[in-house]
Each structure stands twice: as C-alpha cells, then as structure tokens.
Phi, psi and omega in degrees: 000325176302317177299325174294310182297330178273002181066025174275344176213151179283321183207164175231142180250127179232164162286125189296328181298343182261001180274132176300151183294331178241125180265166175303157186298330184273355176252157174219147171290098193272337185200139170237103178294175179303133179291140171272188178304129179271348186292158167271156179230158178244129180238131175227166184299320182250016180072020176289141181286165177298322181295321192258351182301146185303151176299142178078005175301146182263116185252131179254141174205155177266354190249129176289329176305309180294324179299314179295320181296319179297315185297335180287324183256337175224075179290355178271002178266157176254119182251127181230155176293146179226136183241170179102174179285175187295322179297315179299322179294319178296320177296331179291336172289312182299324182284353179083012181280330179219144178282336180189155176231159175237134176206175183284135178295329180302322179299317179294317181297316182298324179275351182059040184279136178269090178217140182283136180211162176254119172290122180275143182297139177281355174283311177279330182236060179297134184284176175295144177307132180087353184302141173089349181256157171254150176231131176252118181258130177226178174288141185297334185266003180272071190295322177299312182292319184295323176297319181293319183292329181301337184288342175250012178279148182248115187298320176297318174298318181297313181302316179297318179292322182294322177296313181294316181291326176299318177295314184298328179299324173290309185297316181293320184275335185255334188227329176051066173206162186299141178222144177259124177211135180216123178256132179221144180281127177236103189072230178253013177251164177247124183243128178246123178248130186229137167230134175232151192237152160293165186296329182259006180073000180287341180229157182203161174234123186238116180225160176207156176211144177239143181195188179287136177306328181291343178254030186303313182298319182289328175301313178298316180302311183296324174291325178300317179295320179298317175305317181297318182288336178266007169098033180300325181301320182294318179293326185284342196294334181262002186287322186303311182297322182290321178296315183298316181300313180302315183295332180278344186289000000 
C-alpha cells in the first residue's frame, strides 16, 4: 500500500482479511472481486474428520480464533500454533508433527492444491471477517483506474464484505480480539452472523441480523451495537494477554 500511496504502483491486491478496517485517507478499497469459499477446512493424514479423530490428537492452526472454536466442540484435543506456508503446514502432518491442521479453504484453492479436506461448518467455525475475499486497493484520486476495477467487482461479495468490515471497525477499535463473522446473501437479503468467545471458549455471544444488501454497513454497525449491549467488553478483557501468549509460542 505504501508503494501505491507513493505512486510506485497503481494498485495492490491483498487477502481482504489482512486489510485494516480503516485505510489511510489517500487510499480506497477500490474493488472486491467474487469471493471464494469463506469456510475453514480440516486436513488429516488419513482423511479422518475433526469429529472422529482420536482423543488427544494434536491439531495445528495459526489462528487463536480457530483454537478456541476447536476447544468448544472437541475439548479432548490438543491445539498448538503452526507456522509456515500452506505446503509446509500440510507436510508437517506427513512428518507426524501434527495429526491434523485447520486453515482457510480459499488458500488451498488459490494454490490449486490437490489435497483431501473436510469443509467445516460456518456455524461452528465462523471465519475471520473478510476471509476468502480479495481486496484491490488504489489511490482515492485515481478515478479512471477505479472505474476500470469496478468492472470486475462482484456486488454480492462487496455487500458481504462491507457488512463484515463495518462490524470490524467497532471490534478492532474497541476490543481487539478474535471474532467470527460471515455475511451471506439469502434470496434478496443479506444475513450477517457473528460469534465472539471468551478466552477459554466457555462463553460466547451469538448474534445475527438480516437486511437489504444496500444497507450492509448499517447491518454491521447495528450488530456491533448489539454486541456491546450483550457484554462484548467483558469477553474481551482477557484476550490481549492470551493473543500475545499465543503469538510467542
């Protein structure tokens, strides 16, 4: 993005979940192409599902959100951080360092990897806001380029992303902890489903709202207000230390 701002590049393409909810004043989220699968997936050596894998199995993930989600449905498993690119993570299963790993399905698809996986339900494993989507960032004053980029934009994907990012502005600025959120078009309406968890996974707040796709940002904002009313700050208070601890492992 710095290269774009300094006019050394015309635009930058990112995984949208890695793009800050608020960009510098001179930059704009110019285009959201059609979103790929937003789900997380589970990969194991013999294709065993997360539900059926043996007690005490070691599961790897780079995400503390996923670790908490696993602990809620399979508290008998051992979840540890895993680092490296996707291919190296999969190899760690073959090497016996992990019994299974969880990662974003979109990452596998973009690399065209031929690997067997279990697609995890977005009900139990709501993804990170923006997961599976790409973001093209350009300079705000480059109107000609923005007009060109809009020709590859997907309206449904954009609406979903706007709802999720609107929510993230509140969560990132006020609480800074993992949140699962997924907006999807159902008929002619847009539905945003959000779950936030306590640091040990024992408590959660589960909210959703449906509205017009043209009101995507307002849907995200209203759910943020609802989360605040239901005690999101109480769940968030222990997360900072836990995130720092996880990142050091």
